[in-house]
C-alpha positions, 0 to 999 in steps of 0.5 A, a space after each residue: 500500500 502506497 502512503 499518501 505522501 509518496 502517492 502525492 510525490 508521484 502525482 506531482 512528478 507525473 504532472 511535470 512529466 506531462 508538461 515535458 520537463 526533463 532532468 527530474 529526480 524520482 521520489 525514491 525507491 519506495 515509490 517505484 511501484 506506484 510510479 510505474 503503475 501510474 505512469 502507465 495508467 496515465 499513458 505518459 510512461 515514455 515521457 517519464 523515461 525521458 524525464 528521469 533517465 539523467 538523474 534517476 536511471 534505475 527508475 527510468 530503466 523500468 519504463 524504457 520498454 514503454 519508450 521503445 514500444 511507443 517508438 516502434 508503434 509510431 514508426 510502423 504506423 507512419 509507414 502503414 498510413 503511407 501505404 493506406 494513402 497509396 491504396 485509397 489514391 483518389 479517395 479522401 481520408 484523414 488520420 486522427 488521434 494516435 500518430 497525428 498527435 504523437 507527431 504534432 502535439 506531444 512533448 516528445 515527438 513520436 513517443 506518444 502512447 497509442 496502440 492502433 491507428 484511426 482513419 476516417 473516410 466518407 461513408 459513401 466511399 466505405 464500400 470501395 475502401 473495403 474492396 481496395 483493402 481486401 485486394 491489397 491483403 488487409 484483413 477484417 479484425 471484427 467479429 461477425 456479431 460486431 458487423 451485424 449489430 443493427 445499431 451500426 457502429 461508426 467504425 470497423 477494424 482492419 489489420 494491415 499486412 504488417 500486423 498493425 490494427 487500424 480503426 476505419 471510421 465513417 463517423 467520428 462517433 462510434 455508438 449510434 446513440 451518441 451519433 443522435 446526440 452530437 452532430 459531427 459531419 464527416 464530409 465537412 471534416 474531409 473538406 477541411 482536411 490539411 496535409 501533414 508530415 508524419 515521420 518521413 511520410 505524408 498524410 492527411 489530418 483534420 483542420 486545427 479547430 476540428 482536431 482540438 474539438 474532437 480531442 476534447 469531445 473524445 477525452 470527455 466521453 472517455 472520462 478525461 481522467 488520464 494525463 495524456 488526454 489533457 496533454 493532447 488538448 493542451 498542445 493542440 490548444 497552443 496551436 489555435 489562432 482563431 478561437 471563434 472558429 473553435 467556438 463555432 465548431 463546438 456549437 455545431 457539434 453540440 460539444 460546448 461543455 466537453 470542450 470547456 471541461 477538458 480545456 479548463 481541466 488541462 489548464 488547472 492540472 498543467 498550469 497552461 493558459 492557451 485557451 482564452 479566459 472567457 472561453 465558457 462565455 464564448 461557448 454559451 456556458 454558465 458560471 455555474 458550469 465552470 464552478 462545478 468543474 473547478 470543484 470536481 477537479 479540486 476534490 478529485 485531481 486527475 493526477 491522483 487517479 490510478 484506476 478508471 472509476 472516480 468523480 472526475 471521470 463520472 462528471 466528464 462523461 456526464 457533461 451537459 450544457 448546464 451545471 444542473 443537467 450535468 449533475 443530474 446525468 452524473 447522478 443517473 449514471 452513477 445509479 445505473 452503475 450501482 444497479 448494474 453491479 448489484 444485479 450483475 448476473 453470473 457470467 454466461 458460458 463463453 461462446 465461440 465468436 466467429 470472425 466476420 465473413 463476406 455476408 457480415 461485411 455486406 450487412 455492415 456496409 449496407 447499414 452504413 449506406 442506409 444511415 448516410 443517406 437517411 
């Protein structure tokens, strides 16, 4: 069991790591287990290795495999994206999250922790993209039941010939119930795309405003309770020149509260001031909403998180345009979680899941096309 003082020292260290500081001293030998676990939970282990290797080489050595893995994944991902672009040729596409953020919005270029590659294509092009990928030797990673889901997911999964996993999106919002709540038009994203250098290769990325709003929305929906998610938002925010455009995009997507919550949390944790002080007002949010998120961040600091459940995550996932609605949804979600744990049935016998076949792929593609034209 880690004592409170040691845990706080590790949390403080990881904040410095997330800022990109180097030449840091480790809290001590007793803190090593918590340091390694927390750095990996917050997905800043490669950064921690760099920060500690000069003054705390023994601690840094424990995290060197994380650095090597991140570096290897990124190199493979940039090569794969170059091949992917060659396969698509005249079809519009972008990549987002992992390799894009690792290269353009991370304290150590190319060392952001991620495990797969996300790409986006127009839903009307998805059938042709699937045909070309199959012809090029890519394989579908989804199971049969995933592609036959009547609530058509906004992404499917492919494995490249080199063995790297790619999430191929036709919508930035995967769950159908969430697509009904938000408005993130794929075609408009592709029309605003910009070229970007990833390693030695070229790719396509979201515009700066689109990238920032999406990073904030994604972070909030997943809880915004890992330092890496705050680093992503902080680094992208520093590149914004037109905050009015960010505001327009957030309102169009119905993601005002998510953008405000994540950028305010990043500012409080990392000590940055990239976003304008009146961002909440620009987004049409009340002072009560800002006060609520400030209290949550003070009571449940993100750097202290070591596991998923927690107040910071609960409130971020419940973000709504007002403080009252946010509290209501958070309470509702918490109650559902308690009920689920209490009523949890015994695990059903494990069934064999079948890999998706051509029939399942056809069902999925037809579902995408129906929704895209509906």
